[in-house]
KEKE-3310 file (N, C-alpha, C; in steps of 0.2 Angstrom, whole numbers, plus 5000, padded with zeros to 4 digits):
npx = (5003:5002:5010:5004:4992:4987:4989:4976:4968:4965:4966:4952:4950:4941:4943:4949:4950:4931:4937:4953:4952:4947:4956:4966:4962:4961:4972:4975:4970:4974:4987:4986:4985:4993:4990:5000:5000:5003:5013:5002:4998:5007:5004:4992:5000:4997:4995:4984:4972:4965:4954:4950:4938:4938:4931:4931:4940:4944:4940:4946:4946:4950:4960:4968:4963:4967:4980:4982:4979:4991:5001:4997:4995:5009:5016:5009:5013:5024:5014:5011:4999:4990:4985:4978:4969:4957:4949:4932:4917:4908:4895:4886:4876:4876:4887:4896:4891:4894:4906:4911:4906:4917:4926:4939:4938:4946:4948:4948:4946:4932:4933:4922:4919:4901:4887:4873:4862:4849:4857:4870:4868:4865:4876:4884:4881:4878:4895:4895:4892:4896:4908:4917:4923:4915:4919:4910:4916:4916:4904:4889:4879:4871:4861:4862:4872:4887:4904:4905:4908:4917:4919:4912:4901:4888:4879:4878:4885:4882:4871:4879:4889:4877:4875:4887:4886:4877:4882:4891:4885:4874:4862:4863:4848:4841:4844:4847:4859:4859:4872:4875:4883:4876:4862:4860:4870:4876:4878:4876:4864:4863:4871:4864:4850:4853:4858:4845:4838:4845:4843:4829:4826:4831:4834:4826:4825:4831:4830:4827:4836:4830:4839:4854:4861:4877:4886:4900:4908:4918:4917:4902:4896:4903:4895:4879:4882:4887:4872:4864:4872:4868:4853:4847:4850:4848:4857:4864:4873:4880:4882:4893:4886:4898:4910:4918:4921:4930:4922:4913:4920:4926:4916:4910:4922:4922:4910:4912:4906:4912:4917:4904:4899:4894:4902:4905:4914:4918:4930:4949:4956:4972:4967:4958:4960:4968:4960:4952:4961:4961:4949:4938:4933:4926:4923:4926:4925:4928:4936:4948:4959:4971:4965:4957:4961:4970:4962:4953:4961:4965:4951:4945:4956:4957:4944:4947:4954:4944:4946:4944:4937:4942:4936:4934:4946:4945:4936:4930:4933:4927:4929:4934:4939:4946:4951:4961:4963:4972:4980)
npy = (4995:5011:5026:5037:5032:5032:5044:5052:5042:5046:5062:5058:5058:5054:5040:5027:5011:5004:4992:4993:5003:5003:4993:5002:5012:5001:4999:5012:5012:5000:5005:5018:5031:5048:5064:5073:5088:5101:5098:5098:5111:5118:5114:5119:5131:5144:5155:5150:5161:5173:5182:5194:5201:5213:5227:5243:5256:5259:5247:5237:5225:5220:5225:5214:5204:5208:5207:5196:5188:5195:5186:5174:5176:5177:5166:5158:5160:5152:5141:5142:5151:5165:5178:5193:5207:5221:5231:5238:5248:5241:5241:5247:5240:5242:5245:5237:5224:5230:5231:5216:5214:5220:5213:5202:5192:5180:5178:5165:5164:5170:5176:5184:5197:5199:5208:5205:5208:5212:5216:5213:5198:5194:5196:5190:5176:5179:5178:5164:5156:5160:5152:5154:5152:5161:5160:5166:5177:5178:5185:5176:5174:5162:5159:5161:5155:5152:5143:5141:5145:5154:5156:5160:5152:5162:5164:5155:5163:5172:5169:5164:5177:5182:5174:5177:5190:5188:5180:5189:5199:5192:5194:5206:5217:5229:5237:5233:5238:5234:5236:5234:5235:5234:5227:5223:5216:5198:5191:5200:5200:5188:5186:5197:5186:5176:5183:5189:5179:5171:5179:5183:5172:5169:5176:5187:5197:5207:5220:5220:5235:5241:5239:5248:5254:5257:5256:5251:5264:5271:5283:5285:5276:5281:5291:5283:5274:5284:5288:5279:5280:5289:5291:5282:5277:5267:5257:5241:5234:5230:5227:5221:5223:5220:5227:5244:5246:5255:5268:5263:5262:5272:5281:5275:5279:5290:5294:5289:5275:5266:5253:5253:5246:5229:5226:5216:5210:5210:5203:5201:5213:5223:5236:5230:5222:5227:5236:5225:5220:5229:5231:5237:5231:5215:5204:5197:5191:5178:5179:5169:5177:5175:5159:5161:5167:5157:5145:5149:5152:5137:5130:5141:5134:5118:5117:5122:5113:5102:5094:5086:5096:5097:5094:5100:5101:5114:5121:5136:5137:5148:5158:5166:5178:5182:5195:5185:5177:5179:5178)
npz = (5001:4994:5001:4995:4996:5009:5012:5005:5011:5025:5025:5019:5006:4988:4979:4982:4985:4997:5002:5007:5011:5025:5033:5032:5042:5052:5054:5059:5068:5079:5080:5086:5080:5081:5072:5066:5071:5068:5054:5048:5047:5040:5031:5026:5019:5026:5042:5056:5056:5075:5080:5094:5103:5115:5125:5125:5132:5154:5159:5172:5172:5159:5153:5162:5155:5141:5142:5145:5134:5126:5128:5127:5115:5107:5113:5105:5091:5084:5082:5070:5071:5074:5081:5084:5093:5099:5099:5107:5108:5121:5125:5115:5106:5094:5087:5090:5081:5070:5069:5071:5058:5048:5049:5044:5029:5029:5041:5053:5066:5080:5095:5108:5120:5122:5119:5125:5110:5097:5085:5086:5087:5075:5066:5075:5069:5056:5053:5059:5046:5037:5041:5052:5064:5078:5098:5115:5130:5144:5145:5141:5123:5122:5110:5098:5085:5091:5096:5107:5126:5135:5152:5168:5178:5179:5184:5197:5202:5207:5215:5224:5229:5236:5246:5253:5257:5265:5274:5278:5283:5295:5309:5303:5299:5284:5270:5254:5239:5220:5209:5193:5175:5165:5161:5147:5147:5147:5157:5169:5168:5173:5186:5194:5196:5201:5214:5219:5220:5230:5238:5243:5247:5259:5263:5274:5283:5274:5262:5247:5235:5220:5205:5199:5183:5179:5167:5170:5172:5181:5185:5183:5193:5203:5205:5207:5218:5229:5229:5235:5245:5251:5249:5255:5274:5279:5275:5270:5262:5249:5234:5218:5202:5190:5184:5189:5200:5207:5208:5219:5228:5232:5233:5245:5256:5256:5262:5274:5278:5275:5283:5289:5279:5270:5258:5240:5226:5210:5202:5205:5202:5201:5211:5218:5226:5233:5242:5246:5255:5263:5269:5262:5254:5254:5249:5234:5218:5207:5192:5184:5174:5162:5165:5156:5142:5138:5136:5127:5117:5113:5111:5100:5091:5092:5088:5074:5069:5070:5085:5100:5113:5128:5142:5156:5156:5151:5160:5165:5180:5199:5208:5224:5234:5252:5261:5267:5263:5248:5234)
capx = (5000:5005:5009:5000:4985:4987:4984:4971:4960:4967:4962:4945:4948:4939:4945:4950:4943:4933:4942:4959:4949:4946:4964:4972:4959:4960:4980:4979:4965:4980:4991:4985:4989:4989:4993:5005:4992:5013:5011:4996:4997:5010:5004:4989:5003:4994:4994:4977:4972:4962:4952:4949:4936:4936:4927:4935:4939:4949:4939:4954:4950:4948:4965:4970:4964:4967:4988:4985:4980:4999:5005:4995:4998:5018:5014:5005:5017:5025:5013:5006:4994:4993:4979:4975:4964:4953:4944:4927:4912:4903:4889:4886:4880:4876:4894:4898:4889:4898:4917:4911:4904:4921:4930:4940:4936:4947:4949:4948:4940:4935:4933:4921:4912:4895:4880:4863:4856:4847:4862:4877:4866:4865:4883:4889:4877:4883:4902:4897:4890:4904:4914:4920:4921:4914:4918:4911:4918:4914:4897:4887:4876:4866:4853:4866:4877:4894:4903:4908:4908:4921:4919:4912:4893:4887:4871:4877:4893:4877:4868:4889:4889:4869:4878:4892:4885:4872:4883:4891:4880:4878:4859:4858:4843:4843:4844:4854:4860:4863:4875:4878:4886:4872:4856:4862:4872:4868:4883:4874:4858:4862:4874:4856:4845:4854:4857:4842:4831:4847:4842:4822:4821:4838:4836:4822:4826:4836:4827:4834:4833:4832:4844:4855:4866:4885:4890:4906:4911:4919:4913:4893:4895:4900:4886:4876:4886:4887:4867:4863:4872:4865:4846:4849:4851:4847:4862:4868:4878:4882:4882:4891:4890:4902:4915:4918:4924:4933:4921:4911:4926:4930:4908:4912:4925:4920:4903:4911:4904:4916:4919:4898:4892:4898:4904:4904:4914:4921:4937:4953:4961:4976:4968:4951:4966:4973:4953:4954:4970:4962:4945:4933:4929:4922:4926:4928:4922:4936:4936:4955:4962:4975:4967:4953:4964:4973:4958:4952:4965:4965:4946:4948:4963:4955:4938:4949:4958:4939:4950:4939:4939:4944:4932:4935:4951:4942:4929:4932:4930:4920:4937:4931:4945:4941:4958:4963:4968:4974:4988)
capy = (5002:5018:5033:5042:5031:5028:5049:5049:5040:5052:5067:5057:5060:5047:5036:5021:5005:5001:4986:4995:5012:4997:4992:5010:5012:4996:5001:5019:5011:4998:5012:5025:5035:5054:5066:5077:5096:5107:5097:5101:5116:5120:5112:5127:5137:5151:5154:5153:5172:5173:5192:5192:5208:5216:5230:5249:5258:5257:5242:5235:5215:5219:5228:5211:5198:5211:5206:5188:5187:5195:5184:5171:5175:5178:5157:5154:5162:5147:5133:5147:5151:5172:5184:5200:5211:5225:5238:5241:5249:5234:5243:5248:5234:5245:5248:5230:5222:5235:5228:5208:5213:5221:5207:5199:5185:5174:5174:5157:5164:5177:5175:5191:5197:5200:5208:5201:5212:5208:5216:5208:5191:5192:5196:5182:5173:5178:5175:5156:5154:5162:5146:5157:5148:5162:5159:5170:5179:5181:5185:5171:5174:5154:5159:5162:5147:5151:5136:5140:5149:5155:5159:5156:5152:5169:5165:5153:5168:5179:5168:5164:5183:5184:5171:5179:5197:5186:5176:5193:5203:5192:5194:5212:5219:5235:5238:5229:5243:5233:5242:5233:5240:5235:5224:5218:5210:5193:5189:5208:5199:5181:5188:5198:5183:5173:5186:5191:5174:5169:5185:5187:5167:5165:5182:5191:5205:5211:5223:5222:5240:5242:5237:5253:5254:5262:5256:5248:5266:5272:5290:5285:5270:5285:5293:5279:5272:5289:5290:5273:5281:5298:5292:5276:5277:5258:5254:5237:5230:5237:5221:5228:5214:5222:5233:5252:5248:5259:5271:5261:5262:5280:5283:5275:5280:5297:5294:5288:5270:5259:5247:5247:5241:5225:5226:5212:5211:5205:5202:5202:5218:5225:5241:5225:5216:5234:5236:5220:5218:5238:5233:5245:5227:5214:5198:5197:5183:5180:5170:5169:5180:5171:5155:5161:5168:5150:5141:5153:5146:5128:5128:5141:5130:5112:5116:5121:5105:5093:5090:5085:5099:5094:5098:5099:5107:5125:5125:5140:5143:5153:5161:5168:5178:5188:5195:5180:5171:5184:5172)
capz = (4998:4994:5006:4995:4997:5016:5012:5003:5016:5033:5020:5016:4999:4983:4975:4987:4989:5002:5009:5008:5017:5031:5032:5036:5048:5059:5057:5062:5079:5079:5082:5091:5076:5079:5065:5067:5068:5065:5050:5044:5046:5036:5023:5024:5015:5030:5047:5057:5061:5076:5083:5099:5104:5120:5127:5123:5140:5158:5165:5173:5173:5153:5151:5160:5151:5135:5145:5145:5128:5121:5130:5122:5106:5108:5114:5100:5085:5084:5079:5066:5072:5074:5086:5087:5096:5093:5104:5103:5114:5118:5127:5108:5101:5084:5086:5090:5077:5062:5068:5069:5050:5045:5049:5037:5024:5028:5046:5054:5074:5085:5102:5110:5124:5116:5121:5122:5105:5089:5078:5086:5087:5068:5063:5077:5066:5050:5053:5058:5041:5032:5039:5057:5071:5088:5105:5118:5134:5150:5144:5133:5119:5120:5106:5093:5083:5093:5097:5114:5131:5140:5157:5172:5181:5181:5189:5199:5204:5210:5221:5228:5230:5240:5251:5256:5257:5271:5279:5284:5289:5301:5310:5303:5293:5282:5261:5249:5236:5217:5202:5185:5169:5158:5159:5140:5147:5151:5166:5173:5168:5177:5191:5195:5195:5204:5218:5219:5223:5234:5245:5245:5249:5265:5268:5275:5286:5269:5259:5239:5233:5212:5204:5197:5177:5175:5162:5173:5174:5187:5188:5186:5198:5209:5206:5209:5226:5232:5229:5238:5251:5253:5250:5261:5279:5282:5270:5273:5259:5239:5228:5211:5197:5185:5183:5192:5212:5208:5210:5222:5236:5235:5237:5254:5260:5258:5265:5280:5279:5272:5291:5290:5274:5268:5248:5240:5223:5202:5198:5208:5201:5208:5214:5223:5229:5237:5245:5251:5260:5267:5274:5263:5251:5259:5247:5227:5215:5201:5185:5180:5166:5161:5159:5151:5136:5136:5134:5120:5111:5112:5108:5093:5087:5090:5083:5068:5067:5075:5089:5107:5120:5136:5145:5163:5158:5150:5163:5172:5190:5202:5213:5231:5239:5255:5266:5273:5256:5243:5233)
cpx = (5004:5007:5002:4992:4981:4987:4979:4964:4961:4964:4952:4941:4945:4944:4950:4946:4943:4936:4948:4958:4950:4950:4964:4967:4959:4969:4978:4975:4972:4985:4993:4988:4987:4992:4995:5002:4999:5011:5008:4996:5003:5010:4998:4993:5001:4994:4988:4978:4965:4958:4949:4949:4933:4935:4934:4934:4944:4946:4945:4956:4949:4955:4970:4973:4967:4976:4992:4983:4983:5001:5005:4997:5007:5018:5014:5007:5021:5022:5011:5000:4993:4987:4983:4968:4962:4947:4936:4921:4905:4897:4883:4880:4877:4881:4897:4897:4896:4904:4915:4910:4909:4925:4933:4937:4938:4951:4947:4944:4940:4931:4930:4917:4910:4892:4873:4861:4856:4856:4869:4874:4868:4869:4886:4887:4881:4892:4903:4896:4895:4911:4919:4918:4922:4915:4914:4911:4916:4905:4893:4880:4874:4862:4857:4873:4884:4893:4903:4908:4915:4921:4914:4906:4891:4880:4872:4886:4889:4874:4878:4887:4883:4872:4884:4891:4880:4874:4889:4891:4874:4867:4855:4854:4843:4841:4850:4855:4864:4866:4880:4880:4878:4868:4854:4865:4871:4873:4879:4870:4859:4864:4865:4853:4848:4857:4851:4838:4834:4843:4836:4819:4828:4837:4833:4819:4832:4832:4834:4832:4834:4838:4846:4861:4874:4886:4897:4908:4912:4917:4904:4894:4898:4897:4882:4876:4883:4876:4862:4864:4871:4856:4845:4853:4854:4852:4865:4876:4875:4885:4886:4894:4895:4907:4913:4920:4928:4931:4914:4915:4926:4925:4908:4914:4924:4913:4904:4913:4903:4916:4909:4894:4897:4895:4904:4907:4915:4927:4940:4959:4966:4973:4960:4957:4966:4967:4953:4957:4964:4954:4937:4930:4930:4924:4923:4927:4928:4935:4945:4957:4964:4971:4957:4955:4968:4967:4954:4954:4964:4956:4948:4951:4959:4947:4940:4951:4953:4944:4945:4942:4936:4937:4930:4943:4950:4937:4935:4928:4929:4928:4936:4938:4942:4951:4964:4968:4969:4982:4993)
cpy = (5004:5020:5038:5039:5033:5036:5053:5046:5042:5056:5064:5056:5051:5045:5028:5014:5004:4997:4992:5003:5007:4995:4999:5011:5007:4996:5007:5017:5006:5002:5019:5029:5041:5058:5073:5086:5101:5105:5101:5107:5120:5118:5118:5129:5144:5149:5154:5159:5169:5178:5189:5204:5209:5226:5239:5251:5257:5251:5237:5229:5216:5220:5220:5205:5200:5207:5200:5186:5187:5189:5176:5168:5175:5170:5157:5153:5157:5141:5135:5146:5161:5175:5189:5204:5215:5227:5237:5242:5245:5237:5244:5245:5234:5244:5240:5227:5221:5230:5222:5208:5215:5217:5202:5193:5181:5172:5169:5160:5171:5172:5183:5192:5202:5203:5207:5209:5212:5209:5213:5199:5189:5192:5190:5177:5171:5177:5166:5155:5155:5156:5150:5154:5155:5156:5166:5173:5182:5183:5184:5174:5167:5156:5159:5155:5149:5145:5135:5143:5147:5160:5157:5156:5158:5169:5160:5158:5172:5175:5168:5173:5185:5181:5173:5185:5194:5185:5183:5199:5202:5190:5202:5214:5224:5233:5238:5235:5235:5238:5234:5239:5242:5228:5221:5213:5205:5191:5192:5203:5194:5182:5192:5193:5180:5176:5187:5185:5169:5173:5185:5179:5166:5170:5187:5195:5209:5217:5225:5228:5239:5241:5242:5253:5258:5260:5256:5257:5270:5280:5289:5280:5274:5286:5291:5276:5277:5290:5285:5275:5284:5292:5288:5273:5269:5254:5251:5234:5233:5227:5223:5219:5217:5223:5242:5252:5251:5267:5272:5264:5271:5282:5280:5275:5289:5298:5292:5281:5266:5253:5245:5244:5235:5225:5220:5215:5209:5206:5203:5207:5216:5229:5237:5223:5222:5234:5230:5217:5223:5236:5233:5234:5220:5203:5202:5186:5182:5176:5173:5172:5176:5163:5156:5161:5160:5146:5145:5152:5139:5128:5132:5136:5124:5114:5116:5117:5100:5090:5092:5089:5094:5098:5102:5104:5115:5125:5130:5144:5145:5156:5164:5168:5183:5188:5193:5176:5174:5181:5182)
cpz = (4998:5002:5003:4993:5004:5014:5011:5009:5022:5032:5016:5008:4996:4982:4977:4991:4995:5006:5012:5015:5025:5034:5034:5041:5052:5060:5062:5072:5083:5081:5083:5087:5078:5074:5068:5063:5066:5060:5046:5044:5042:5033:5021:5017:5019:5035:5049:5057:5064:5078:5089:5103:5109:5121:5126:5130:5145:5162:5166:5172:5164:5150:5155:5157:5143:5138:5143:5137:5126:5123:5127:5116:5106:5112:5106:5091:5082:5083:5076:5066:5075:5078:5088:5091:5093:5100:5102:5109:5115:5123:5123:5106:5092:5083:5086:5083:5072:5064:5070:5059:5047:5047:5043:5034:5029:5035:5052:5061:5076:5090:5105:5118:5120:5122:5120:5118:5098:5084:5078:5087:5078:5065:5067:5071:5058:5049:5056:5052:5036:5035:5047:5060:5076:5093:5110:5123:5137:5148:5138:5130:5118:5115:5099:5092:5086:5097:5103:5121:5135:5144:5163:5174:5181:5186:5195:5205:5208:5217:5225:5233:5235:5244:5257:5260:5267:5276:5283:5288:5295:5300:5308:5297:5290:5273:5260:5243:5228:5211:5197:5181:5165:5160:5149:5139:5149:5157:5168:5176:5175:5182:5195:5199:5202:5212:5223:5224:5229:5244:5246:5248:5258:5267:5268:5276:5279:5262:5252:5234:5222:5210:5198:5188:5179:5171:5164:5170:5180:5192:5190:5191:5203:5211:5209:5217:5226:5234:5236:5242:5258:5252:5255:5267:5284:5278:5273:5271:5250:5239:5221:5206:5190:5189:5187:5198:5210:5213:5217:5232:5237:5236:5246:5257:5262:5261:5272:5281:5276:5276:5293:5284:5273:5259:5246:5230:5213:5203:5203:5204:5204:5212:5218:5226:5233:5243:5249:5256:5266:5270:5266:5256:5256:5258:5241:5222:5209:5197:5183:5173:5161:5160:5156:5142:5134:5131:5126:5116:5113:5108:5101:5088:5090:5085:5076:5064:5071:5078:5095:5111:5123:5140:5151:5161:5154:5156:5166:5177:5193:5208:5221:5234:5246:5257:5267:5266:5253:5240:5233)
residu = (MET:SER:LEU:ALA:THR:VAL:ASP:ARG:VAL:LEU:ASN:GLY:ARG:ALA:GLY:VAL:HIS:ALA:ARG:THR:VAL:GLN:ARG:VAL:GLN:SER:ALA:ILE:GLU:ARG:LEU:ASN:TYR:GLN:PRO:ASP:ARG:LEU:ALA:SER:ARG:LEU:ALA:ARG:ALA:ARG:ASP:TYR:ARG:PHE:GLU:VAL:ILE:LEU:PRO:ALA:GLY:ALA:ASN:GLU:PHE:MET:ARG:MET:LEU:GLU:ALA:GLU:PHE:ARG:ILE:THR:ALA:ASP:ARG:TYR:VAL:HIS:GLU:ARG:VAL:ARG:ILE:SER:ILE:THR:HIS:VAL:ASP:VAL:PHE:ASP:GLY:GLU:ALA:LEU:ALA:ALA:ALA:LEU:GLU:ARG:LEU:PRO:ALA:GLU:LEU:ASP:GLY:VAL:ALA:LEU:VAL:ALA:LEU:ASP:HIS:PRO:ALA:VAL:THR:GLU:ALA:VAL:ASN:GLY:LEU:VAL:GLU:ARG:GLY:VAL:VAL:VAL:VAL:THR:LEU:VAL:SER:ASP:LEU:PRO:GLY:THR:ARG:ARG:ALA:HIS:PHE:ILE:GLY:ILE:ASP:ASN:TYR:ALA:ALA:GLY:ARG:THR:ALA:ALA:THR:LEU:LEU:GLY:ARG:PHE:LEU:GLY:HIS:ARG:SER:GLY:LYS:VAL:GLY:LEU:ILE:ALA:GLY:SER:LEU:SER:LEU:ARG:ASP:HIS:ILE:GLU:ARG:GLN:TYR:GLY:PHE:GLU:GLN:VAL:ILE:ALA:ARG:GLU:TYR:PRO:ASP:LEU:VAL:LEU:LEU:PRO:LEU:ARG:GLU:ALA:ARG:ASP:ASP:ASP:ALA:ARG:VAL:ARG:ASP:VAL:ALA:GLY:GLY:LEU:LEU:ALA:GLU:HIS:GLU:SER:LEU:VAL:GLY:ILE:TYR:ASN:VAL:GLY:ALA:GLY:THR:PRO:GLY:ILE:VAL:ALA:ALA:LEU:GLU:GLU:SER:GLY:ARG:ALA:ARG:ASP:ILE:VAL:PHE:ILE:ALA:HIS:GLU:LEU:THR:PRO:PHE:ASN:ARG:ARG:HIS:LEU:VAL:ARG:GLY:THR:ILE:ASP:ALA:VAL:ILE:ASN:GLN:ASP:ALA:GLY:HIS:MET:ALA:ARG:SER:ALA:ALA:ARG:ILE:LEU:LEU:ALA:SER:ARG:GLU:ALA:MET:PRO:ILE:ILE:ALA:GLY:GLN:GLU:ARG:ILE:ARG:ILE:ASP:ILE:PHE:ILE:ARG:ASP:ASN:VAL:PRO)
# end
């Protein structure tokens, strides 16, 4: 049997007798043969091209995620994979959709922080129809044809935040404020829902105030948190569903009530770490930015090469940090 015949079988090309195909497949199983993926990439005569769409702005966690993607990109250059990064205002559905539609035709994969918006849904499905693999980061779009979601279970994260806040408060009663970036972000919606469910069922002495949106902007979040503190003397807790934590810290410190309010935040950024240790933040719910960047690259590459995805390796876990276990 010639090498050319084996090559035709391995690549699913026609012109090989059924009996010969069976012999080759039997030999593959017996030898546990695995194709040389790097050699296959060399044979393509071009590198894989992946684009990462991240939010524009000063969100510290997103800048951490960007840094991890740049580290991952450097590692994958030698594997014939090119990873580029684009910044878009993800709170603007039309702008995000337009950015997706402008992506070059030869692109192989896209990872994006997604907004739940009809135009974004249409753009994601359009990319998939073109043969582009799409994965979502941090915030999901399950109603689309995206291949995979890379992020924590945000519903469970919200429930976890409620349990932490309730346990820190003990038997205190009072009002609890919720601040989110946007309820067009599915991760924020899911966190809010999980939080409200646990508070309503397990902590009847706590009164949830209506959620306030602030687009993850520090100055807006500061104004919103300052309003909560000024309007509600009985405020005992704050849960920040998204980013903008520096704004809440500033409002708490200006009010002189930083030690009286239980504050639960997301992401172990350098700022959040510092104020967790200082005691202004009581607990941080975290997702590992490095794990997310590496997972996105692995999943995009595996999807392009029809390789299996190891679910346990790619599951992004919820980390809980208090001042006593900060790494």
